[in-house]
Steps between C-alpha positions, in 0.01 A plus 500: 500500500421859408152645556345825383304633795406808702726666755312719749619855560321809628347603830268314731149478350630660179668216310699535182659203330802451279487219247831314529687194382616324816616159622192304611662418837558867588270682740225728369701822543837344426763623258373458143707394202336769285208743525251470214237760589266626771133482600295733719172328597349820644516698175513188275819640346706229332830520315667188365804459274361236261840426343657417836203283601518308173877457539460352849212275396705365207774418750257297712362749753143428615268791584288485814122487455464872576778603264357275227165679528674840483685389184170392344346836597782688324446286189128580494564873537749496210255321268218742589722802431574385144 
């Protein structure tokens, strides 16, 4: 089963995360199938390739709770910008 979840990168006490499609049995920092974006919690910077996320979700990938909330946040920002 494929999950869309965060992969931790960055220095100690300065986390950065990559949003990846990965096998659910793989470890947190394991080799992803595909990278879909990144998230920096310190600066609240978020970049997400919506087309790739939608493609993976159509193919049965389930987002983690955190990634699902980030996807909803992106959707709210897009509707406010219009």
